[in-house]
N, C-alpha and C positions, 0 to 999 in steps of 0.2 A: 504494500500500500504506500509506504513512504519512499519506495524506490522509483516510482513512475516519474516524479518531477525531475529526478536526477538523470534518468534516461532521456527525457525530453530535452533537457538542457544540453546534455552531451550530444545528442543528435543534431540539434540546431547549431551548436558550436562547430561540429565537424563540417556541416553544410556550409557555413560561412567561411571557414578556413579553406575549403576546396574551391569555393567560388572566387575568393580573393586571390588565391594562388593562380588560378586560371586567368583571371583578369590581368594580373601583373605579367604573366608569361606572354600574353597577347600583346601588351603594350611594349614590352622589351623587344619582341620579334619585329614589330612594326618600326620601332625607332632604329633598329639595326639595318633593316632594309632601306629606310630613308637615308641613313648615313652612307650606305654603299653608293646610292645614286648621287648623293651630294659629292662624295669623293670623286666619282667619275666626272661629274660636271666641272669640278675644280681642275682635274687633270686636262680636260679639254680646253678650258678657259686659259690655262697656263701654257698651252701648246705642247704638253708632253705627249698627247695623242692627237691624231688627225680626225677629221669628221667621220670618215668611214669606220675607223676603229671605235669612235665614240658611239655611233649608231648601232654597231654590231654588239658592243658590250652592253649598251642600254637594253637592247632587245633580249639579250641573254638574262639580264637581271630581272626584267619584267616576266619573262618566261619562267624563271626559277621561282619568283614570288608566287605565280599562279600554281606552279607544281607543289610548292610547300603548302599553300592554302588548301588545295584539293586533297593532298595527303593527310593533312591534319583533320580535315572534315571527315574523310573516310575512316580514319583511325578512331575518331570520337564516336562515329556512328556504327562502329563495329564492322567496317569493311563493306558496307552496303553501297 
């Protein structure tokens, strides 16, 4: 009888912990992807790479980003 409130508190605590961890992971992933694109833009602006190389690498980064998102989505949904 007295154990139910403890289980309820434990359940909601675990739920909040998992939700916050997932949210932080998503924001870290997005900021990493953005910084990769920013680095590429800086290399192009400074003349370290030419236009063709910039466009090719940008295309690769965007493709990789979509691959990561679809992989994460499939993993979370159990491979559906």
